[in-house]
FIVEXZA-430135 format. One record per residue: x, y, z of N, C-alpha, C, O in turn; residue number from 1. Coordinates in Angstrom, 1 decimal. Last residue first. Layout:
residues N
{{X, Y, Z}, {X, Y, Z}, {X, Y, Z}, {X, Y, Z}, NUM}
...
This chain:
residues 195
{{-43.3, 163.7, -60.0}, {-42.9, 163.4, -58.6}, {-44.2, 163.3, -57.8}, {-44.1, 163.0, -56.6}, 195}
{{-43.0, 162.4, -63.3}, {-43.6, 163.3, -62.3}, {-43.3, 162.8, -60.9}, {-43.1, 161.6, -60.7}, 194}
{{-40.9, 162.2, -66.1}, {-41.3, 161.6, -64.8}, {-41.9, 162.7, -63.9}, {-41.3, 163.8, -63.8}, 193}
{{-40.0, 163.0, -68.5}, {-41.4, 163.4, -68.2}, {-41.8, 162.8, -66.9}, {-43.0, 163.0, -66.5}, 192}
{{-37.5, 161.9, -68.7}, {-37.6, 163.3, -68.4}, {-39.0, 163.8, -68.1}, {-39.2, 164.9, -67.5}, 191}
{{-38.0, 159.3, -69.5}, {-37.7, 159.5, -68.1}, {-37.8, 161.0, -67.7}, {-38.2, 161.3, -66.6}, 190}
{{-38.0, 159.4, -72.2}, {-39.3, 159.4, -71.6}, {-39.1, 159.6, -70.1}, {-40.0, 160.1, -69.4}, 189}
{{-35.3, 159.1, -72.7}, {-35.9, 160.5, -73.0}, {-37.2, 160.5, -72.3}, {-37.6, 161.6, -71.8}, 188}
{{-34.9, 156.5, -72.3}, {-34.4, 157.4, -71.2}, {-34.9, 158.8, -71.5}, {-34.8, 159.6, -70.6}, 187}
{{-36.2, 155.4, -74.6}, {-36.6, 155.0, -73.2}, {-36.2, 156.0, -72.2}, {-37.0, 156.4, -71.4}, 186}
{{-34.7, 156.7, -76.7}, {-36.1, 156.9, -76.5}, {-36.7, 156.6, -75.1}, {-37.5, 157.3, -74.5}, 185}
{{-32.2, 155.5, -76.3}, {-32.3, 157.0, -76.2}, {-33.8, 157.3, -75.9}, {-34.1, 158.2, -75.1}, 184}
{{-32.9, 152.9, -77.0}, {-32.5, 153.2, -75.6}, {-32.6, 154.7, -75.4}, {-32.9, 155.1, -74.2}, 183}
{{-33.6, 153.3, -79.7}, {-34.6, 152.8, -78.8}, {-34.2, 153.2, -77.4}, {-35.0, 153.7, -76.6}, 182}
{{-31.2, 154.1, -80.8}, {-32.3, 155.0, -80.9}, {-33.4, 154.6, -79.9}, {-34.0, 155.5, -79.2}, 181}
{{-29.7, 151.7, -80.5}, {-29.3, 153.0, -79.8}, {-30.4, 154.0, -79.7}, {-30.6, 154.6, -78.7}, 180}
{{-31.2, 150.1, -82.2}, {-31.2, 149.8, -80.8}, {-30.7, 151.0, -80.0}, {-31.3, 151.3, -78.9}, 179}
{{-30.5, 151.3, -84.6}, {-31.9, 151.4, -84.2}, {-32.0, 151.1, -82.7}, {-32.8, 151.7, -82.0}, 178}
{{-27.7, 150.7, -84.7}, {-28.2, 152.1, -84.7}, {-29.6, 152.2, -84.2}, {-29.9, 153.1, -83.4}, 177}
{{-27.8, 147.9, -84.7}, {-27.2, 148.6, -83.5}, {-27.7, 150.1, -83.5}, {-28.0, 150.6, -82.4}, 176}
{{-29.0, 147.3, -87.1}, {-29.6, 146.8, -85.9}, {-29.1, 147.6, -84.7}, {-29.8, 148.0, -83.7}, 175}
{{-27.1, 148.5, -88.8}, {-28.5, 149.0, -88.8}, {-29.2, 148.6, -87.5}, {-29.8, 149.4, -86.8}, 174}
{{-25.0, 146.7, -88.4}, {-24.8, 148.2, -88.1}, {-26.2, 148.9, -88.0}, {-26.4, 149.7, -87.1}, 173}
{{-26.1, 144.2, -89.3}, {-25.7, 144.5, -87.9}, {-25.6, 145.9, -87.5}, {-26.0, 146.3, -86.4}, 172}
{{-28.6, 145.3, -91.8}, {-27.5, 144.4, -91.3}, {-27.2, 144.8, -89.9}, {-27.9, 145.6, -89.3}, 171}
{{-31.3, 145.4, -94.1}, {-30.7, 145.7, -92.9}, {-29.6, 144.7, -92.5}, {-29.7, 143.5, -92.7}, 170}
{{-31.2, 146.2, -97.6}, {-31.4, 145.1, -96.6}, {-30.6, 145.4, -95.3}, {-29.4, 145.8, -95.3}, 169}
{{-32.0, 149.7, -98.1}, {-31.6, 148.3, -98.5}, {-31.8, 147.3, -97.4}, {-32.6, 147.6, -96.5}, 168}
{{-31.8, 151.8, -95.5}, {-31.7, 151.7, -97.0}, {-31.2, 150.4, -97.4}, {-30.1, 150.0, -96.9}, 167}
{{-34.1, 152.2, -92.9}, {-32.9, 151.5, -93.4}, {-33.0, 151.5, -94.9}, {-34.0, 151.3, -95.5}, 166}
{{-35.7, 153.2, -89.8}, {-35.5, 153.3, -91.3}, {-34.2, 152.6, -91.7}, {-33.2, 152.5, -90.9}, 165}
{{-38.1, 152.9, -87.2}, {-36.8, 152.6, -87.8}, {-36.8, 152.7, -89.3}, {-37.7, 152.4, -90.0}, 164}
{{-39.5, 155.1, -85.3}, {-39.8, 154.5, -86.5}, {-38.5, 154.2, -87.2}, {-37.9, 155.1, -87.8}, 163}
{{-40.4, 155.2, -82.0}, {-39.3, 155.2, -82.8}, {-39.6, 154.4, -84.1}, {-40.1, 153.3, -84.1}, 162}
{{-42.8, 157.2, -80.2}, {-42.5, 156.0, -81.0}, {-41.2, 156.2, -81.9}, {-41.0, 157.3, -82.4}, 161}
{{-41.9, 158.7, -77.2}, {-42.2, 159.0, -78.6}, {-41.9, 157.7, -79.4}, {-40.7, 157.2, -79.3}, 160}
{{-42.9, 156.9, -74.2}, {-42.2, 158.0, -74.9}, {-42.7, 158.2, -76.3}, {-43.9, 157.9, -76.6}, 159}
{{-44.8, 156.2, -71.4}, {-44.6, 155.9, -72.8}, {-43.9, 157.1, -73.4}, {-44.4, 158.3, -73.2}, 158}
{{-44.0, 155.5, -68.2}, {-44.1, 156.6, -69.1}, {-43.8, 156.2, -70.5}, {-42.7, 155.8, -70.8}, 157}
{{-45.0, 154.4, -65.1}, {-44.6, 153.9, -66.4}, {-45.0, 155.0, -67.5}, {-46.1, 155.5, -67.6}, 156}
{{-44.1, 154.4, -61.7}, {-44.7, 155.2, -62.9}, {-44.1, 154.5, -64.1}, {-43.0, 154.1, -64.2}, 155}
{{-45.1, 153.3, -58.5}, {-44.3, 153.1, -59.7}, {-45.0, 153.9, -60.8}, {-46.2, 153.9, -61.0}, 154}
{{-45.0, 152.8, -55.0}, {-45.5, 153.5, -56.1}, {-44.5, 153.3, -57.3}, {-43.3, 153.2, -57.2}, 153}
{{-44.3, 151.3, -52.9}, {-43.6, 152.5, -53.0}, {-44.1, 153.4, -54.2}, {-43.7, 154.5, -54.3}, 152}
{{-45.4, 148.7, -52.8}, {-45.8, 149.7, -51.8}, {-45.1, 151.0, -51.8}, {-45.2, 151.8, -50.9}, 151}
{{-42.8, 147.6, -54.9}, {-44.0, 147.2, -54.0}, {-44.2, 148.2, -52.9}, {-43.2, 148.5, -52.1}, 150}
{{-40.5, 148.4, -56.1}, {-41.7, 149.0, -56.5}, {-42.9, 148.7, -55.5}, {-43.8, 149.5, -55.4}, 149}
{{-37.1, 149.1, -56.0}, {-38.2, 148.4, -55.4}, {-39.5, 149.1, -55.6}, {-39.6, 150.3, -55.4}, 148}
{{-35.9, 150.4, -59.2}, {-35.8, 150.1, -57.8}, {-37.0, 149.3, -57.3}, {-37.8, 148.8, -58.1}, 147}
{{-37.3, 152.8, -61.6}, {-36.4, 151.7, -61.2}, {-36.6, 151.5, -59.7}, {-37.2, 152.2, -58.9}, 146}
{{-40.1, 153.4, -63.6}, {-39.3, 153.9, -62.5}, {-38.6, 152.7, -61.9}, {-39.2, 151.6, -61.6}, 145}
{{-39.8, 152.8, -67.0}, {-40.4, 152.3, -65.8}, {-39.5, 152.8, -64.6}, {-38.3, 152.6, -64.6}, 144}
{{-40.5, 154.0, -70.2}, {-39.6, 154.1, -69.0}, {-40.4, 153.7, -67.8}, {-41.5, 154.2, -67.5}, 143}
{{-40.8, 152.7, -73.4}, {-41.5, 153.0, -72.1}, {-40.4, 153.0, -71.0}, {-39.6, 152.1, -70.9}, 142}
{{-41.1, 153.1, -76.9}, {-40.3, 153.1, -75.7}, {-41.1, 153.4, -74.5}, {-42.1, 154.2, -74.5}, 141}
{{-42.1, 151.2, -79.5}, {-42.7, 152.1, -78.5}, {-41.9, 152.0, -77.2}, {-41.9, 151.0, -76.5}, 140}
{{-41.2, 151.1, -82.9}, {-40.9, 150.7, -81.5}, {-41.4, 151.7, -80.5}, {-41.3, 152.9, -80.7}, 139}
{{-43.0, 149.9, -85.9}, {-42.3, 150.9, -85.0}, {-42.0, 150.3, -83.6}, {-42.4, 149.2, -83.3}, 138}
{{-42.0, 147.4, -88.3}, {-42.9, 148.0, -87.3}, {-42.2, 149.0, -86.5}, {-41.0, 149.0, -86.3}, 137}
{{-40.7, 145.6, -90.1}, {-41.2, 146.9, -90.6}, {-42.2, 147.5, -89.6}, {-43.2, 148.0, -90.1}, 136}
{{-39.4, 143.3, -89.4}, {-40.9, 143.2, -89.4}, {-41.5, 144.5, -90.0}, {-42.7, 144.5, -90.3}, 135}
{{-36.8, 144.1, -89.5}, {-37.2, 143.0, -90.3}, {-38.7, 142.9, -90.4}, {-39.2, 142.5, -91.4}, 134}
{{-36.8, 146.3, -87.6}, {-36.4, 146.5, -89.0}, {-36.9, 145.4, -89.9}, {-37.5, 145.6, -91.0}, 133}
{{-37.6, 145.0, -85.2}, {-38.4, 146.1, -85.8}, {-38.1, 146.4, -87.2}, {-39.0, 146.6, -88.0}, 132}
{{-35.6, 143.0, -84.9}, {-37.0, 142.6, -85.1}, {-37.8, 143.8, -85.7}, {-38.6, 143.5, -86.6}, 131}
{{-33.3, 144.7, -84.6}, {-33.4, 143.7, -85.7}, {-34.8, 143.3, -86.0}, {-35.2, 143.3, -87.1}, 130}
{{-33.9, 146.1, -82.3}, {-33.6, 146.8, -83.5}, {-33.8, 145.9, -84.7}, {-34.4, 146.3, -85.7}, 129}
{{-34.1, 143.9, -80.5}, {-35.2, 144.8, -80.7}, {-35.1, 145.6, -82.0}, {-36.0, 145.7, -82.8}, 128}
{{-31.4, 142.8, -80.6}, {-32.6, 142.1, -81.0}, {-33.8, 142.9, -81.3}, {-34.5, 142.7, -82.3}, 127}
{{-29.1, 143.9, -79.6}, {-29.6, 144.4, -80.8}, {-30.9, 143.7, -81.3}, {-31.4, 144.0, -82.4}, 126}
{{-28.8, 144.7, -76.1}, {-28.6, 143.8, -77.2}, {-29.4, 144.3, -78.4}, {-30.4, 145.0, -78.3}, 125}
{{-27.1, 147.3, -74.3}, {-28.3, 146.7, -74.9}, {-28.0, 145.8, -76.1}, {-27.1, 146.0, -76.9}, 124}
{{-24.8, 146.8, -71.7}, {-25.0, 147.2, -73.1}, {-26.3, 146.5, -73.6}, {-26.5, 145.3, -73.4}, 123}
{{-25.4, 148.1, -68.5}, {-25.4, 146.9, -69.4}, {-25.7, 147.3, -70.8}, {-26.6, 148.1, -71.1}, 122}
{{-24.5, 149.3, -65.5}, {-24.6, 149.6, -66.9}, {-24.4, 148.3, -67.7}, {-23.4, 147.6, -67.5}, 121}
{{-25.8, 150.3, -62.3}, {-25.2, 149.3, -63.2}, {-25.3, 149.8, -64.6}, {-26.2, 150.6, -64.9}, 120}
{{-27.3, 152.1, -61.0}, {-25.9, 152.3, -60.9}, {-25.1, 151.3, -61.8}, {-23.9, 151.5, -62.1}, 119}
{{-29.9, 149.9, -60.2}, {-29.5, 151.3, -60.3}, {-27.9, 151.4, -60.1}, {-27.4, 150.7, -59.2}, 118}
{{-29.8, 146.8, -62.1}, {-30.0, 147.6, -60.9}, {-29.4, 149.0, -61.1}, {-28.5, 149.2, -61.9}, 117}
{{-31.4, 145.2, -64.6}, {-30.3, 146.1, -64.4}, {-30.6, 147.0, -63.2}, {-31.5, 147.7, -63.2}, 116}
{{-32.3, 142.0, -65.8}, {-32.6, 143.1, -64.9}, {-31.3, 143.9, -64.6}, {-30.3, 143.3, -64.4}, 115}
{{-31.7, 141.6, -69.4}, {-31.7, 141.2, -68.0}, {-32.0, 142.3, -67.1}, {-32.1, 143.5, -67.5}, 114}
{{-31.8, 142.8, -71.8}, {-31.8, 141.4, -71.8}, {-31.8, 140.8, -70.4}, {-31.9, 139.6, -70.2}, 113}
{{-31.9, 145.3, -72.7}, {-30.7, 145.0, -71.9}, {-30.6, 143.5, -71.7}, {-29.6, 143.0, -71.3}, 112}
{{-34.4, 145.5, -74.0}, {-33.2, 145.4, -74.8}, {-31.9, 145.0, -74.0}, {-31.0, 144.4, -74.6}, 111}
{{-37.1, 143.8, -73.4}, {-36.2, 144.6, -72.6}, {-34.9, 144.5, -73.2}, {-34.2, 143.5, -73.0}, 110}
{{-40.3, 143.7, -75.1}, {-38.9, 143.3, -75.0}, {-38.2, 144.3, -74.0}, {-38.5, 145.4, -73.9}, 109}
{{-43.4, 142.7, -76.3}, {-42.7, 143.4, -75.2}, {-41.3, 142.8, -75.0}, {-41.1, 141.6, -74.8}, 108}
{{-45.1, 143.3, -79.2}, {-44.1, 142.4, -78.6}, {-43.3, 143.2, -77.5}, {-42.6, 144.2, -77.8}, 107}
{{-48.3, 143.4, -80.1}, {-47.3, 144.3, -79.4}, {-46.3, 143.4, -78.7}, {-46.7, 142.7, -77.7}, 106}
{{-49.4, 142.1, -83.3}, {-49.3, 142.1, -81.8}, {-48.2, 143.1, -81.3}, {-47.4, 143.5, -82.1}, 105}
{{-49.8, 141.8, -86.0}, {-50.4, 143.0, -85.3}, {-50.3, 143.0, -83.8}, {-51.0, 143.8, -83.2}, 104}
{{-48.6, 139.8, -87.3}, {-50.0, 139.5, -87.0}, {-50.6, 140.7, -86.2}, {-51.8, 140.6, -85.8}, 103}
{{-46.0, 140.7, -87.3}, {-46.7, 140.7, -88.6}, {-48.2, 140.5, -88.4}, {-49.1, 140.9, -89.2}, 102}
{{-45.4, 140.0, -84.6}, {-45.4, 141.4, -85.1}, {-46.2, 141.6, -86.4}, {-47.0, 142.5, -86.5}, 101}
{{-45.6, 137.2, -84.7}, {-46.4, 138.0, -83.8}, {-46.5, 139.4, -84.2}, {-47.6, 140.0, -84.2}, 100}
{{-43.5, 136.6, -86.5}, {-44.9, 136.3, -86.8}, {-45.9, 137.1, -86.0}, {-46.9, 137.6, -86.4}, 99}
{{-41.3, 137.5, -85.1}, {-41.6, 138.1, -86.3}, {-43.1, 137.8, -86.7}, {-43.8, 138.7, -87.3}, 98}
{{-41.4, 135.7, -82.8}, {-41.5, 137.2, -82.7}, {-41.9, 137.9, -84.0}, {-42.8, 138.7, -83.9}, 97}
{{-41.0, 133.2, -84.0}, {-42.3, 133.5, -83.2}, {-42.5, 135.0, -83.1}, {-43.6, 135.5, -83.3}, 96}
{{-38.4, 133.6, -85.0}, {-39.6, 133.4, -85.9}, {-40.9, 133.7, -85.2}, {-41.8, 134.3, -85.8}, 95}
{{-37.1, 133.9, -82.6}, {-37.1, 135.0, -83.6}, {-38.2, 134.8, -84.5}, {-38.9, 135.8, -84.8}, 94}
{{-37.5, 131.4, -81.4}, {-38.0, 132.6, -80.7}, {-38.1, 133.8, -81.7}, {-39.0, 134.6, -81.7}, 93}
{{-36.1, 129.8, -83.2}, {-37.5, 129.6, -83.0}, {-38.2, 130.8, -82.4}, {-39.3, 131.2, -82.7}, 92}
{{-33.5, 130.6, -83.0}, {-34.2, 130.9, -84.2}, {-35.7, 130.8, -84.0}, {-36.5, 131.5, -84.6}, 91}
{{-31.6, 131.7, -80.7}, {-32.8, 131.0, -80.7}, {-33.7, 131.4, -81.9}, {-34.5, 132.3, -81.8}, 90}
{{-28.5, 131.6, -80.1}, {-29.2, 132.1, -81.3}, {-30.5, 131.3, -81.4}, {-30.6, 130.3, -82.2}, 89}
{{-28.1, 132.2, -76.6}, {-28.1, 131.3, -77.8}, {-28.8, 132.0, -79.0}, {-29.6, 133.0, -78.7}, 88}
{{-28.6, 133.8, -74.5}, {-27.2, 133.5, -74.8}, {-27.0, 132.5, -76.0}, {-25.9, 132.1, -76.3}, 87}
{{-31.7, 132.4, -73.6}, {-30.8, 133.5, -73.6}, {-29.4, 133.0, -73.8}, {-29.0, 131.9, -73.5}, 86}
{{-34.3, 131.2, -75.3}, {-33.0, 130.7, -74.7}, {-32.0, 131.8, -74.8}, {-31.5, 132.1, -75.8}, 85}
{{-37.5, 132.2, -74.6}, {-36.3, 132.4, -75.4}, {-35.1, 131.9, -74.6}, {-35.0, 132.1, -73.4}, 84}
{{-41.1, 131.4, -74.5}, {-39.7, 131.3, -74.0}, {-38.6, 131.6, -75.0}, {-38.8, 131.4, -76.2}, 83}
{{-43.8, 133.8, -74.5}, {-43.1, 132.6, -75.1}, {-41.7, 132.6, -74.7}, {-41.1, 133.7, -74.5}, 82}
{{-46.9, 135.1, -73.4}, {-45.5, 135.0, -73.4}, {-45.0, 133.7, -74.0}, {-45.7, 132.7, -74.1}, 81}
{{-49.6, 135.7, -73.2}, {-49.1, 135.4, -74.5}, {-47.5, 135.5, -74.5}, {-47.0, 136.0, -75.5}, 80}
{{-50.5, 135.8, -70.7}, {-50.1, 137.1, -71.2}, {-49.4, 136.9, -72.6}, {-48.8, 137.8, -73.1}, 79}
{{-50.7, 133.1, -70.1}, {-52.0, 133.9, -70.3}, {-51.7, 135.3, -70.9}, {-52.6, 135.8, -71.5}, 78}
{{-48.0, 132.6, -69.8}, {-48.7, 132.0, -71.0}, {-50.0, 132.8, -71.2}, {-50.4, 133.0, -72.4}, 77}
{{-47.5, 133.9, -67.4}, {-46.8, 134.4, -68.6}, {-47.5, 133.8, -69.8}, {-47.7, 134.6, -70.8}, 76}
{{-49.1, 132.4, -65.6}, {-49.4, 133.9, -65.8}, {-48.8, 134.3, -67.1}, {-49.4, 135.0, -67.9}, 75}
{{-47.8, 130.0, -65.7}, {-49.2, 130.1, -66.1}, {-49.6, 131.5, -66.5}, {-50.2, 131.8, -67.5}, 74}
{{-45.3, 130.8, -64.6}, {-45.4, 130.2, -66.0}, {-46.8, 130.3, -66.5}, {-47.0, 130.6, -67.7}, 73}
{{-46.1, 131.5, -62.1}, {-45.5, 132.5, -63.0}, {-45.6, 132.0, -64.4}, {-46.0, 132.8, -65.3}, 72}
{{-47.0, 128.8, -61.4}, {-47.8, 130.0, -61.2}, {-47.3, 131.1, -62.1}, {-48.1, 131.6, -62.9}, 71}
{{-43.7, 127.5, -61.2}, {-45.2, 127.3, -61.2}, {-45.9, 128.6, -60.8}, {-45.4, 129.4, -60.0}, 70}
{{-41.2, 128.1, -63.3}, {-41.7, 128.6, -62.0}, {-43.2, 128.4, -62.0}, {-43.9, 129.1, -62.7}, 69}
{{-40.3, 127.7, -65.8}, {-40.2, 126.5, -64.9}, {-40.7, 126.9, -63.5}, {-40.7, 126.0, -62.6}, 68}
{{-40.3, 129.9, -67.2}, {-41.4, 129.0, -67.5}, {-41.3, 127.7, -66.6}, {-42.2, 126.9, -66.7}, 67}
{{-38.0, 131.2, -66.6}, {-39.2, 131.7, -65.9}, {-40.4, 130.7, -66.1}, {-41.3, 130.7, -65.3}, 66}
{{-36.1, 130.1, -68.4}, {-36.1, 129.7, -67.0}, {-37.4, 130.1, -66.2}, {-37.8, 129.4, -65.3}, 65}
{{-36.4, 131.5, -70.8}, {-37.0, 130.1, -70.7}, {-37.1, 129.7, -69.2}, {-38.0, 128.9, -68.9}, 64}
{{-37.3, 134.9, -70.6}, {-36.3, 133.9, -70.6}, {-36.9, 132.5, -70.2}, {-37.8, 132.5, -69.4}, 63}
{{-39.8, 136.0, -73.0}, {-39.3, 135.9, -71.6}, {-38.3, 134.7, -71.5}, {-38.4, 133.8, -72.3}, 62}
{{-41.6, 138.1, -74.9}, {-40.4, 137.2, -75.0}, {-39.8, 137.2, -73.6}, {-39.4, 138.2, -73.1}, 61}
{{-45.0, 138.4, -75.2}, {-43.8, 138.7, -74.3}, {-42.8, 137.7, -74.6}, {-43.1, 136.5, -74.4}, 60}
{{-47.5, 140.1, -76.9}, {-46.7, 138.9, -76.8}, {-45.5, 139.4, -76.0}, {-45.0, 140.5, -76.1}, 59}
{{-50.9, 141.6, -76.9}, {-49.4, 141.5, -76.6}, {-48.9, 140.1, -76.8}, {-49.6, 139.1, -76.8}, 58}
{{-53.0, 143.6, -77.7}, {-52.7, 142.2, -78.3}, {-51.2, 142.0, -78.1}, {-50.5, 142.1, -79.0}, 57}
{{-55.2, 145.5, -75.6}, {-54.0, 145.3, -76.4}, {-53.9, 143.8, -76.8}, {-54.6, 143.0, -76.3}, 56}
{{-57.3, 146.2, -74.0}, {-57.6, 145.9, -75.4}, {-56.4, 145.6, -76.3}, {-56.5, 145.5, -77.5}, 55}
{{-56.3, 146.9, -71.5}, {-57.0, 145.6, -71.7}, {-57.3, 145.2, -73.1}, {-57.7, 144.1, -73.4}, 54}
{{-52.9, 148.4, -71.7}, {-54.4, 148.4, -71.6}, {-55.0, 147.0, -71.9}, {-54.4, 146.2, -72.5}, 53}
{{-50.3, 148.8, -71.3}, {-50.8, 148.9, -72.7}, {-52.3, 148.8, -72.7}, {-52.9, 149.2, -73.7}, 52}
{{-49.9, 148.4, -68.6}, {-49.8, 149.8, -69.1}, {-50.4, 149.9, -70.5}, {-51.0, 150.9, -70.9}, 51}
{{-49.9, 145.6, -68.4}, {-51.0, 146.4, -67.8}, {-51.1, 147.8, -68.4}, {-52.2, 148.3, -68.7}, 50}
{{-47.5, 145.2, -69.6}, {-48.7, 144.6, -70.2}, {-49.9, 145.4, -69.7}, {-50.8, 145.6, -70.5}, 49}
{{-45.8, 146.4, -67.8}, {-45.9, 147.0, -69.1}, {-47.1, 146.5, -69.8}, {-47.8, 147.2, -70.5}, 48}
{{-46.2, 144.7, -65.6}, {-46.6, 146.1, -65.5}, {-46.7, 146.8, -66.9}, {-47.6, 147.6, -67.1}, 47}
{{-45.1, 142.4, -66.6}, {-46.5, 142.4, -66.3}, {-47.0, 143.8, -66.2}, {-48.1, 144.1, -66.6}, 46}
{{-42.4, 143.1, -66.9}, {-43.2, 142.7, -68.0}, {-44.7, 142.8, -67.8}, {-45.4, 143.1, -68.7}, 45}
{{-41.7, 143.9, -64.1}, {-41.7, 144.8, -65.2}, {-42.6, 144.3, -66.4}, {-43.4, 145.1, -66.9}, 44}
{{-41.2, 142.1, -62.0}, {-42.6, 142.4, -62.3}, {-42.8, 143.3, -63.5}, {-43.9, 143.5, -64.0}, 43}
{{-38.5, 142.0, -61.6}, {-39.1, 140.9, -62.2}, {-40.6, 141.1, -62.7}, {-41.1, 140.5, -63.6}, 42}
{{-36.9, 145.1, -62.4}, {-37.6, 144.3, -61.4}, {-38.3, 143.1, -62.2}, {-38.7, 143.3, -63.4}, 41}
{{-35.7, 146.7, -64.3}, {-35.1, 146.6, -63.0}, {-35.7, 145.6, -62.0}, {-35.2, 145.3, -60.9}, 40}
{{-35.3, 147.7, -67.4}, {-35.8, 146.5, -66.7}, {-35.0, 146.4, -65.4}, {-33.8, 146.2, -65.4}, 39}
{{-36.8, 149.9, -69.9}, {-35.7, 149.5, -69.0}, {-36.2, 148.5, -68.1}, {-37.4, 148.3, -67.9}, 38}
{{-38.6, 148.6, -72.8}, {-38.4, 149.4, -71.6}, {-37.1, 149.1, -70.9}, {-36.5, 148.1, -71.2}, 37}
{{-40.4, 148.5, -75.9}, {-39.2, 148.3, -75.2}, {-39.0, 149.2, -74.0}, {-39.3, 150.4, -74.0}, 36}
{{-42.4, 146.9, -78.1}, {-42.5, 147.8, -76.9}, {-41.3, 147.5, -76.0}, {-41.1, 146.4, -75.5}, 35}
{{-42.9, 146.8, -81.5}, {-42.0, 146.3, -80.4}, {-42.1, 147.3, -79.3}, {-41.9, 148.5, -79.5}, 34}
{{-46.1, 146.3, -83.1}, {-44.9, 147.1, -82.6}, {-44.1, 146.4, -81.6}, {-44.6, 145.4, -81.0}, 33}
{{-49.1, 146.2, -85.0}, {-47.8, 145.6, -84.5}, {-46.8, 146.5, -84.2}, {-46.6, 147.5, -84.9}, 32}
{{-51.7, 148.6, -84.0}, {-51.0, 147.5, -84.8}, {-49.8, 147.0, -84.2}, {-49.4, 147.3, -83.0}, 31}
{{-51.4, 152.1, -83.2}, {-52.2, 150.8, -83.4}, {-51.3, 149.8, -84.2}, {-50.4, 150.2, -84.9}, 30}
{{-49.1, 153.7, -80.9}, {-49.8, 153.5, -82.2}, {-50.6, 152.2, -82.2}, {-50.4, 151.3, -81.3}, 29}
{{-49.3, 155.6, -78.0}, {-49.1, 154.2, -78.5}, {-49.8, 154.0, -79.8}, {-51.0, 154.2, -79.8}, 28}
{{-49.9, 158.0, -76.9}, {-48.9, 158.0, -77.9}, {-48.7, 156.6, -78.6}, {-48.1, 156.5, -79.6}, 27}
{{-51.7, 157.6, -74.9}, {-52.3, 158.1, -76.1}, {-51.2, 158.1, -77.2}, {-51.6, 158.2, -78.4}, 26}
{{-50.1, 157.0, -72.7}, {-50.7, 155.8, -73.4}, {-51.3, 156.3, -74.8}, {-51.4, 155.5, -75.7}, 25}
{{-48.8, 158.8, -71.0}, {-48.5, 158.8, -72.4}, {-49.1, 157.6, -73.2}, {-48.7, 157.4, -74.4}, 24}
{{-48.5, 157.0, -68.0}, {-48.6, 158.3, -68.7}, {-48.2, 158.0, -70.1}, {-47.4, 157.2, -70.5}, 23}
{{-49.8, 155.3, -65.2}, {-49.3, 155.2, -66.5}, {-49.5, 156.6, -67.2}, {-50.6, 157.2, -67.1}, 22}
{{-48.9, 154.2, -62.0}, {-49.5, 155.2, -62.8}, {-48.9, 155.2, -64.1}, {-47.7, 155.0, -64.3}, 21}
{{-49.2, 151.7, -59.4}, {-48.6, 152.2, -60.6}, {-49.5, 153.3, -61.3}, {-50.7, 153.2, -61.1}, 20}
{{-49.2, 150.3, -56.9}, {-49.7, 151.7, -57.0}, {-49.2, 152.4, -58.3}, {-48.7, 153.5, -58.2}, 19}
{{-48.5, 147.8, -56.1}, {-47.5, 148.6, -56.9}, {-47.9, 150.0, -57.1}, {-47.1, 150.9, -57.4}, 18}
{{-50.7, 147.0, -54.6}, {-49.4, 146.6, -54.2}, {-48.3, 147.6, -54.8}, {-47.5, 148.1, -54.1}, 17}
{{-53.1, 147.8, -55.8}, {-52.8, 148.2, -54.5}, {-51.4, 147.9, -54.0}, {-50.9, 148.6, -53.1}, 16}
{{-52.6, 146.5, -58.4}, {-52.8, 148.0, -58.3}, {-52.5, 148.4, -56.8}, {-51.8, 149.4, -56.6}, 15}
{{-52.6, 143.7, -58.5}, {-51.3, 144.4, -58.4}, {-51.5, 145.9, -58.1}, {-50.5, 146.5, -57.6}, 14}
{{-55.3, 142.8, -58.5}, {-54.3, 142.3, -57.5}, {-53.1, 143.2, -57.3}, {-52.7, 143.5, -56.2}, 13}
{{-56.4, 144.2, -60.6}, {-57.0, 144.4, -59.3}, {-56.0, 143.9, -58.2}, {-55.9, 144.5, -57.1}, 12}
{{-54.7, 143.2, -62.7}, {-54.8, 144.7, -62.4}, {-55.3, 144.9, -61.0}, {-54.7, 145.6, -60.2}, 11}
{{-55.3, 140.5, -62.7}, {-53.9, 140.9, -62.4}, {-53.9, 142.4, -62.0}, {-53.3, 142.8, -61.0}, 10}
{{-58.0, 140.7, -63.5}, {-57.6, 140.0, -62.3}, {-56.3, 140.5, -61.8}, {-56.1, 140.9, -60.6}, 9}
{{-57.8, 142.0, -66.0}, {-58.4, 142.7, -64.9}, {-58.2, 142.0, -63.5}, {-58.1, 142.7, -62.5}, 8}
{{-56.3, 140.1, -67.5}, {-55.8, 141.4, -67.3}, {-56.4, 142.1, -66.1}, {-55.7, 142.6, -65.2}, 7}
{{-57.9, 137.8, -67.5}, {-56.6, 137.8, -66.8}, {-56.1, 139.2, -66.5}, {-55.6, 139.5, -65.4}, 6}
{{-59.9, 138.9, -69.1}, {-60.2, 138.4, -67.7}, {-59.0, 138.4, -66.9}, {-58.9, 138.9, -65.8}, 5}
{{-58.5, 139.4, -71.4}, {-59.2, 140.5, -70.7}, {-59.5, 140.1, -69.2}, {-59.3, 140.9, -68.3}, 4}
{{-57.7, 136.9, -72.2}, {-56.7, 137.9, -71.8}, {-57.3, 139.0, -71.0}, {-56.7, 139.5, -70.0}, 3}
{{-60.0, 135.6, -72.7}, {-59.2, 135.1, -71.5}, {-58.2, 136.2, -71.2}, {-57.9, 136.4, -70.0}, 2}
{{-60.8, 137.0, -75.0}, {-61.7, 137.0, -73.8}, {-60.8, 136.7, -72.6}, {-60.9, 137.3, -71.5}, 1}
């Protein structure tokens, strides 16, 4: 109930500012999944949560520093966000993520691990591939129009779900292969961008 209330409050506040449009929501499967997008603005996690709709059961992995910002920390917790220590092997965050996925939640991740501005190139981290393989859940790629979004309009396009496969116990090579497939899925969705 609290999530739906928070959802509609945030929706009403952000819609006139970001003028976002969502495409491909019908492609989003039911149940637990990792939702992965490109990341160019601090508002991206909130926009992805809105794109998933008011009946979604989301969890967001967010850098621990964001939980020190008053107001934003409250909003993140209402959106079922939990902190992760970047640059460290945060076992607690991994366990929290796997439990959320097995409980049927949609875990929002940005594989690049940080905001990437236009023209920059950042190698994607393999966490999304690892979590999807270990939890046995699909990955839903979403492309978010980059750059400044406020008062300029923003589009969020869900791509084709990535269903990771692996023979035997997954390892680092499998995590990298699935992560590459995820990033390809994100940028393939960009081709559906409408003007």
